[in-house]
BATOR-573186 format. One record per residue (C-alpha): residue in one letter; chain; x negated, y, z negated. Coordinates in steps of 0.2 Angstrom, whole numbers, always signed. Layout:
// BATOR-573186
{node "a" "A" {X Y Z}}
...
END
This chain:
// BATOR-573186
{node "x" "A" {+195 -213 -233}}
{node "x" "A" {+211 -221 -241}}
{node "x" "A" {+218 -209 -253}}
{node "x" "A" {+228 -217 -268}}
{node "x" "A" {+242 -206 -277}}
{node "x" "A" {+237 -208 -296}}
{node "x" "A" {+255 -211 -308}}
{node "x" "A" {+259 -199 -319}}
{node "x" "A" {+253 -203 -337}}
{node "x" "A" {+272 -204 -344}}
{node "x" "A" {+281 -210 -328}}
{node "x" "A" {+294 -226 -329}}
{node "x" "A" {+293 -221 -348}}
{node "x" "A" {+308 -209 -351}}
{node "x" "A" {+306 -198 -364}}
{node "x" "A" {+287 -204 -368}}
{node "x" "A" {+274 -191 -366}}
{node "x" "A" {+256 -196 -364}}
{node "x" "A" {+253 -195 -384}}
{node "x" "A" {+267 -207 -387}}
{node "x" "A" {+280 -195 -395}}
{node "x" "A" {+294 -189 -387}}
{node "x" "A" {+295 -169 -383}}
{node "x" "A" {+311 -162 -392}}
{node "x" "A" {+318 -150 -374}}
{node "x" "A" {+316 -136 -386}}
{node "x" "A" {+296 -137 -390}}
{node "x" "A" {+286 -121 -391}}
{node "x" "A" {+272 -120 -376}}
{node "x" "A" {+257 -126 -380}}
{node "x" "A" {+245 -111 -387}}
{node "x" "A" {+228 -111 -377}}
{node "x" "A" {+214 -115 -389}}
{node "x" "A" {+200 -105 -391}}
{node "x" "A" {+182 -110 -387}}
{node "x" "A" {+173 -112 -403}}
{node "x" "A" {+154 -115 -404}}
{node "x" "A" {+152 -125 -423}}
{node "x" "A" {+163 -140 -424}}
{node "x" "A" {+166 -149 -439}}
{node "x" "A" {+168 -169 -432}}
{node "x" "A" {+181 -179 -436}}
{node "x" "A" {+172 -193 -442}}
{node "x" "A" {+152 -197 -440}}
{node "x" "A" {+140 -214 -442}}
{node "x" "A" {+126 -215 -458}}
{node "x" "A" {+112 -220 -451}}
{node "x" "A" {+96 -220 -460}}
{node "x" "A" {+79 -224 -454}}
{node "x" "A" {+81 -239 -463}}
{node "x" "A" {+95 -243 -453}}
{node "x" "A" {+84 -239 -437}}
{node "x" "A" {+70 -249 -444}}
{node "x" "A" {+82 -264 -443}}
{node "x" "A" {+85 -264 -427}}
{node "x" "A" {+69 -261 -419}}
{node "x" "A" {+61 -275 -429}}
{node "x" "A" {+75 -287 -419}}
{node "x" "A" {+69 -277 -402}}
{node "x" "A" {+52 -282 -406}}
{node "x" "A" {+58 -300 -410}}
{node "x" "A" {+63 -314 -397}}
{node "x" "A" {+79 -317 -405}}
{node "x" "A" {+93 -303 -400}}
{node "x" "A" {+109 -316 -402}}
{node "x" "A" {+113 -330 -413}}
{node "x" "A" {+98 -328 -422}}
{node "x" "A" {+93 -327 -440}}
{node "x" "A" {+100 -310 -442}}
{node "x" "A" {+117 -316 -439}}
{node "x" "A" {+115 -330 -452}}
{node "x" "A" {+109 -316 -466}}
{node "x" "A" {+123 -303 -460}}
{node "x" "A" {+137 -317 -464}}
{node "x" "A" {+129 -321 -481}}
{node "x" "A" {+127 -305 -487}}
{node "x" "A" {+145 -302 -482}}
{node "x" "A" {+152 -316 -491}}
{node "x" "A" {+143 -313 -507}}
{node "x" "A" {+149 -296 -506}}
{node "x" "A" {+169 -302 -502}}
{node "x" "A" {+168 -315 -515}}
{node "x" "A" {+171 -328 -503}}
{node "x" "A" {+163 -345 -496}}
{node "x" "A" {+164 -340 -479}}
{node "x" "A" {+160 -328 -466}}
{node "x" "A" {+160 -327 -448}}
{node "x" "A" {+153 -312 -437}}
{node "x" "A" {+163 -307 -421}}
{node "x" "A" {+162 -292 -408}}
{node "x" "A" {+175 -283 -416}}
{node "x" "A" {+190 -283 -427}}
{node "x" "A" {+202 -284 -413}}
{node "x" "A" {+193 -304 -409}}
{node "x" "A" {+190 -308 -427}}
{node "x" "A" {+213 -305 -429}}
{node "x" "A" {+215 -315 -412}}
{node "x" "A" {+203 -329 -416}}
{node "x" "A" {+214 -331 -432}}
{node "x" "A" {+230 -331 -423}}
{node "x" "A" {+223 -343 -413}}
{node "x" "A" {+215 -354 -426}}
{node "x" "A" {+231 -355 -436}}
{node "x" "A" {+239 -363 -422}}
{node "x" "A" {+252 -347 -419}}
{node "x" "A" {+257 -348 -401}}
{node "x" "A" {+270 -343 -389}}
{node "x" "A" {+290 -345 -397}}
{node "x" "A" {+283 -340 -414}}
{node "x" "A" {+283 -323 -423}}
{node "x" "A" {+274 -315 -433}}
{node "x" "A" {+278 -301 -445}}
{node "x" "A" {+270 -284 -448}}
{node "x" "A" {+268 -266 -446}}
{node "x" "A" {+271 -254 -433}}
{node "x" "A" {+261 -240 -443}}
{node "x" "A" {+243 -246 -438}}
{node "x" "A" {+231 -248 -424}}
{node "x" "A" {+239 -256 -408}}
{node "x" "A" {+227 -269 -412}}
{node "x" "A" {+236 -277 -424}}
{node "x" "A" {+250 -282 -416}}
{node "x" "A" {+241 -283 -402}}
{node "x" "A" {+232 -298 -406}}
{node "x" "A" {+248 -309 -408}}
{node "x" "A" {+254 -307 -390}}
{node "x" "A" {+236 -314 -386}}
{node "x" "A" {+243 -329 -390}}
{node "x" "A" {+259 -329 -382}}
{node "x" "A" {+268 -326 -399}}
{node "x" "A" {+279 -310 -403}}
{node "x" "A" {+276 -298 -419}}
{node "x" "A" {+291 -293 -427}}
{node "x" "A" {+289 -278 -434}}
{node "x" "A" {+297 -273 -451}}
{node "x" "A" {+297 -253 -457}}
{node "x" "A" {+285 -245 -471}}
{node "x" "A" {+285 -240 -489}}
{node "x" "A" {+288 -220 -486}}
{node "x" "A" {+276 -213 -500}}
{node "x" "A" {+262 -228 -497}}
{node "x" "A" {+264 -230 -480}}
{node "x" "A" {+261 -250 -481}}
{node "x" "A" {+274 -263 -474}}
{node "x" "A" {+287 -264 -485}}
{node "x" "A" {+288 -281 -493}}
{node "x" "A" {+308 -280 -494}}
{node "x" "A" {+309 -275 -473}}
{node "x" "A" {+297 -288 -471}}
{node "x" "A" {+304 -303 -480}}
{node "x" "A" {+318 -297 -472}}
{node "x" "A" {+313 -298 -453}}
{node "x" "A" {+310 -317 -458}}
{node "x" "A" {+317 -329 -444}}
{node "x" "A" {+315 -347 -441}}
{node "x" "A" {+302 -345 -429}}
{node "x" "A" {+292 -331 -441}}
{node "x" "A" {+276 -343 -445}}
{node "x" "A" {+265 -330 -452}}
{node "x" "A" {+265 -311 -462}}
{node "x" "A" {+251 -299 -457}}
{node "x" "A" {+251 -287 -467}}
{node "x" "A" {+237 -270 -464}}
{node "x" "A" {+227 -260 -479}}
{node "x" "A" {+232 -243 -470}}
{node "x" "A" {+218 -233 -470}}
{node "x" "A" {+210 -241 -485}}
{node "x" "A" {+224 -241 -497}}
{node "x" "A" {+228 -258 -503}}
{node "x" "A" {+244 -264 -499}}
{node "x" "A" {+254 -276 -511}}
{node "x" "A" {+245 -292 -506}}
{node "x" "A" {+255 -301 -523}}
{node "x" "A" {+270 -297 -515}}
{node "x" "A" {+266 -303 -497}}
{node "x" "A" {+260 -318 -503}}
{node "x" "A" {+276 -324 -513}}
{node "x" "A" {+285 -322 -497}}
{node "x" "A" {+274 -332 -489}}
{node "x" "A" {+273 -347 -501}}
{node "x" "A" {+293 -347 -505}}
{node "x" "A" {+294 -345 -484}}
{node "x" "A" {+280 -357 -480}}
{node "x" "A" {+271 -342 -471}}
{node "x" "A" {+252 -342 -467}}
{node "x" "A" {+245 -325 -471}}
{node "x" "A" {+233 -316 -460}}
{node "x" "A" {+225 -301 -468}}
{node "x" "A" {+223 -286 -458}}
{node "x" "A" {+204 -276 -470}}
{node "x" "A" {+197 -267 -454}}
{node "x" "A" {+200 -251 -464}}
{node "x" "A" {+198 -258 -480}}
{node "x" "A" {+180 -265 -484}}
{node "x" "A" {+176 -263 -501}}
{node "x" "A" {+194 -258 -507}}
{node "x" "A" {+199 -270 -523}}
{node "x" "A" {+215 -277 -530}}
{node "x" "A" {+215 -282 -548}}
{node "x" "A" {+195 -286 -546}}
{node "x" "A" {+196 -293 -530}}
{node "x" "A" {+190 -288 -513}}
{node "x" "A" {+205 -284 -500}}
{node "x" "A" {+202 -296 -486}}
{node "x" "A" {+202 -310 -498}}
{node "x" "A" {+220 -314 -503}}
{node "x" "A" {+229 -322 -487}}
{node "x" "A" {+221 -338 -477}}
{node "x" "A" {+209 -324 -471}}
{node "x" "A" {+204 -307 -469}}
{node "x" "A" {+194 -296 -454}}
{node "x" "A" {+185 -281 -460}}
{node "x" "A" {+179 -269 -443}}
{node "x" "A" {+163 -259 -441}}
{node "x" "A" {+166 -246 -427}}
{node "x" "A" {+156 -230 -430}}
{node "x" "A" {+170 -222 -437}}
{node "x" "A" {+172 -233 -453}}
{node "x" "A" {+167 -233 -468}}
{node "x" "A" {+149 -244 -462}}
{node "x" "A" {+146 -247 -446}}
{node "x" "A" {+136 -258 -432}}
{node "x" "A" {+143 -249 -417}}
{node "x" "A" {+156 -264 -412}}
{node "x" "A" {+158 -278 -424}}
{node "x" "A" {+168 -286 -437}}
{node "x" "A" {+168 -301 -450}}
{node "x" "A" {+181 -314 -454}}
{node "x" "A" {+182 -320 -474}}
{node "x" "A" {+188 -335 -479}}
{node "x" "A" {+187 -348 -491}}
{node "x" "A" {+192 -364 -480}}
{node "x" "A" {+175 -370 -473}}
{node "x" "A" {+186 -379 -461}}
{node "x" "A" {+193 -363 -451}}
{node "x" "A" {+177 -356 -453}}
{node "x" "A" {+170 -371 -443}}
{node "x" "A" {+183 -369 -429}}
{node "x" "A" {+179 -350 -431}}
{node "x" "A" {+162 -351 -425}}
{node "x" "A" {+166 -362 -413}}
{node "x" "A" {+178 -351 -404}}
{node "x" "A" {+168 -335 -405}}
{node "x" "A" {+155 -344 -394}}
{node "x" "A" {+165 -353 -379}}
{node "x" "A" {+169 -368 -390}}
{node "x" "A" {+152 -373 -390}}
{node "x" "A" {+153 -390 -400}}
{node "x" "A" {+148 -388 -420}}
{node "x" "A" {+132 -397 -417}}
{node "x" "A" {+127 -383 -407}}
{node "x" "A" {+122 -394 -391}}
{node "x" "A" {+118 -384 -374}}
{node "x" "A" {+134 -382 -362}}
{node "x" "A" {+146 -394 -374}}
{node "x" "A" {+163 -386 -377}}
{node "x" "A" {+176 -393 -388}}
{node "x" "A" {+187 -383 -386}}
{node "x" "A" {+193 -365 -376}}
{node "x" "A" {+185 -351 -382}}
{node "x" "A" {+177 -334 -380}}
{node "x" "A" {+162 -324 -379}}
{node "x" "A" {+167 -315 -395}}
{node "x" "A" {+149 -317 -401}}
{node "x" "A" {+142 -302 -410}}
{node "x" "A" {+122 -299 -408}}
{node "x" "A" {+107 -299 -419}}
{node "x" "A" {+103 -279 -416}}
{node "x" "A" {+120 -278 -423}}
{node "x" "A" {+120 -289 -439}}
{node "x" "A" {+105 -281 -443}}
{node "x" "A" {+111 -264 -443}}
{node "x" "A" {+127 -273 -454}}
{node "x" "A" {+115 -280 -466}}
{node "x" "A" {+104 -264 -468}}
{node "x" "A" {+122 -253 -470}}
{node "x" "A" {+130 -265 -482}}
{node "x" "A" {+115 -265 -494}}
{node "x" "A" {+120 -245 -495}}
{node "x" "A" {+139 -247 -492}}
{node "x" "A" {+145 -243 -511}}
{node "x" "A" {+135 -227 -510}}
{node "x" "A" {+147 -224 -495}}
{node "x" "A" {+162 -228 -504}}
{node "x" "A" {+157 -215 -520}}
{node "x" "A" {+151 -200 -507}}
{node "x" "A" {+168 -204 -495}}
{node "x" "A" {+178 -204 -512}}
{node "x" "A" {+169 -187 -517}}
{node "x" "A" {+176 -180 -502}}
{node "x" "A" {+194 -187 -504}}
{node "x" "A" {+191 -178 -522}}
{node "x" "A" {+187 -161 -512}}
{node "x" "A" {+202 -163 -501}}
{node "x" "A" {+214 -166 -515}}
{node "x" "A" {+209 -150 -524}}
{node "x" "A" {+207 -138 -509}}
{node "x" "A" {+224 -142 -503}}
{node "x" "A" {+234 -147 -518}}
{node "x" "A" {+240 -128 -517}}
{node "x" "A" {+249 -130 -501}}
{node "x" "A" {+266 -135 -502}}
{node "x" "A" {+272 -139 -485}}
{node "x" "A" {+258 -156 -483}}
{node "x" "A" {+258 -173 -494}}
{node "x" "A" {+243 -177 -499}}
{node "x" "A" {+238 -197 -498}}
{node "x" "A" {+249 -206 -511}}
{node "x" "A" {+236 -210 -526}}
{node "x" "A" {+228 -228 -527}}
{node "x" "A" {+237 -241 -538}}
{node "x" "A" {+234 -246 -555}}
{node "x" "A" {+218 -258 -556}}
{node "x" "A" {+213 -254 -537}}
{node "x" "A" {+200 -246 -529}}
{node "x" "A" {+200 -238 -514}}
{node "x" "A" {+189 -238 -499}}
{node "x" "A" {+195 -223 -490}}
{node "x" "A" {+194 -224 -473}}
{node "x" "A" {+201 -208 -466}}
{node "x" "A" {+210 -195 -475}}
{node "x" "A" {+228 -191 -469}}
{node "x" "A" {+241 -179 -476}}
{node "x" "A" {+257 -180 -467}}
{node "x" "A" {+268 -161 -465}}
{node "x" "A" {+284 -161 -477}}
{node "x" "A" {+301 -165 -469}}
{node "x" "A" {+309 -159 -459}}
{node "x" "A" {+292 -155 -449}}
{node "x" "A" {+294 -163 -433}}
{node "x" "A" {+282 -170 -419}}
{node "x" "A" {+282 -152 -411}}
{node "x" "A" {+278 -141 -426}}
{node "x" "A" {+263 -156 -429}}
{node "x" "A" {+256 -155 -413}}
{node "x" "A" {+257 -133 -416}}
{node "x" "A" {+244 -135 -430}}
{node "x" "A" {+234 -149 -423}}
{node "x" "A" {+231 -137 -407}}
{node "x" "A" {+227 -123 -421}}
{node "x" "A" {+215 -134 -428}}
{node "x" "A" {+207 -141 -414}}
{node "x" "A" {+205 -118 -409}}
{node "x" "A" {+195 -116 -427}}
{node "x" "A" {+182 -129 -423}}
{node "x" "A" {+190 -143 -434}}
{node "x" "A" {+191 -161 -427}}
{node "x" "A" {+208 -169 -432}}
{node "x" "A" {+221 -181 -423}}
{node "x" "A" {+239 -188 -426}}
{node "x" "A" {+237 -207 -435}}
{node "x" "A" {+245 -216 -430}}
{node "x" "A" {+257 -216 -415}}
{node "x" "A" {+272 -230 -420}}
{node "x" "A" {+265 -246 -410}}
{node "x" "A" {+284 -250 -404}}
{node "x" "A" {+286 -233 -397}}
{node "x" "A" {+268 -237 -387}}
{node "x" "A" {+272 -237 -366}}
{node "x" "A" {+267 -256 -365}}
{node "x" "A" {+279 -261 -381}}
{node "x" "A" {+294 -250 -374}}
{node "x" "A" {+293 -258 -357}}
{node "x" "A" {+290 -276 -362}}
{node "x" "A" {+303 -277 -378}}
{node "x" "A" {+314 -263 -376}}
{node "x" "A" {+311 -253 -391}}
{node "x" "A" {+316 -235 -393}}
{node "x" "A" {+317 -222 -406}}
{node "x" "A" {+328 -225 -420}}
{node "x" "A" {+322 -241 -421}}
{node "x" "A" {+311 -239 -437}}
{node "x" "A" {+314 -224 -444}}
{node "x" "A" {+302 -222 -459}}
{node "x" "A" {+287 -227 -448}}
{node "x" "A" {+293 -214 -433}}
{node "x" "A" {+298 -201 -447}}
{node "x" "A" {+280 -201 -455}}
{node "x" "A" {+269 -203 -438}}
{node "x" "A" {+278 -189 -431}}
{node "x" "A" {+271 -178 -447}}
{node "x" "A" {+253 -187 -448}}
{node "x" "A" {+237 -177 -447}}
{node "x" "A" {+220 -183 -449}}
{node "x" "A" {+206 -172 -454}}
{node "x" "A" {+186 -173 -455}}
{node "x" "A" {+179 -187 -466}}
{node "x" "A" {+166 -195 -467}}
{node "x" "A" {+150 -199 -481}}
{node "x" "A" {+139 -182 -478}}
{node "x" "A" {+156 -171 -479}}
{node "x" "A" {+150 -153 -488}}
{node "x" "A" {+158 -145 -499}}
{node "x" "A" {+158 -129 -488}}
{node "x" "A" {+165 -139 -473}}
{node "x" "A" {+180 -144 -484}}
{node "x" "A" {+182 -126 -487}}
{node "x" "A" {+181 -122 -470}}
{node "x" "A" {+194 -136 -467}}
{node "x" "A" {+206 -132 -481}}
{node "x" "A" {+207 -113 -475}}
{node "x" "A" {+210 -118 -458}}
{node "x" "A" {+224 -129 -462}}
{node "x" "A" {+231 -116 -473}}
{node "x" "A" {+228 -101 -459}}
{node "x" "A" {+239 -114 -445}}
{node "x" "A" {+251 -118 -458}}
{node "x" "A" {+255 -100 -459}}
{node "x" "A" {+260 -97 -440}}
{node "x" "A" {+277 -101 -434}}
END
């Protein structure tokens, strides 16, 4: 038997460790967490007997994919979002990719986006041979800074891809004004913001199209899945073809009009989505309840910054609850706090590592520390705390006490 040597996780990327943050030379050694019995998870889906019955009904039928539940789910999402069209796909990432492709963005083109997001916000651009052009974020809201976004526009720029980070609405009117003046398309990454409203309009409905995602930690879930929403019927028709291997619009068997992908979502997951969507407003209210509990319990901890409040005239559908250590805290200090929280049985995570400092982006594009200082400062200090619909007051109290205790140790 041939034994292959495994490459070190951080090999080939100087200054990068597995967490995607550089380790200061004087960083303290990590403490070994003590085992705990009771864990408060970072997230948890909210599945009801009605959800299970909806899935079971499909399994007892004859159509598991491209059946009636798909069309039913799409109609329900379009009605909820207030758009003419909704196109369900296998993931939020798939939806973003299809939009980049369907809008004709390709090699040589650039798309302005944020380096403070889940990596799919940038990868979907690379999938089509275009290049994400990052612009730094606002230090308070953590949104893509509109002024920085406009300054990043070049003759090659074809679109802006803003992200509603953590469900908090970003300033869509500002991006739309830039896009109109510069002749750019707008792809709205609302994967974390299903149910967020801006001036009475749903997030995801401001640009050429928007995308929602339904991973199990989201406000509602289909296990895996996503939906593209748009008011453009022609774009929706192309997207339906593209998600189904480029199948002809008339559905002729094995007739493919264009290059496409298998980004279909099965009826099983659509049935779960329809059932979950009926309770989405309840889910949003429950998450707001947990958000308010955290705000009350953590208000007296001076070392942390709480999430920025919702802008006037908006309703936030919170995806996660993320606090940040106040400067001059750094990643070493934050990581020590994370270790202590885990040792106390508290699910937690750093949200998000900067996209431009991910190993692949460093290697391909030559990104390095210092290029987007606001993003890097925020990302080095963030802590995501347990957050889901059913989190109780006693659990929030326990999280708050554990966080205060972790911060008290030096």
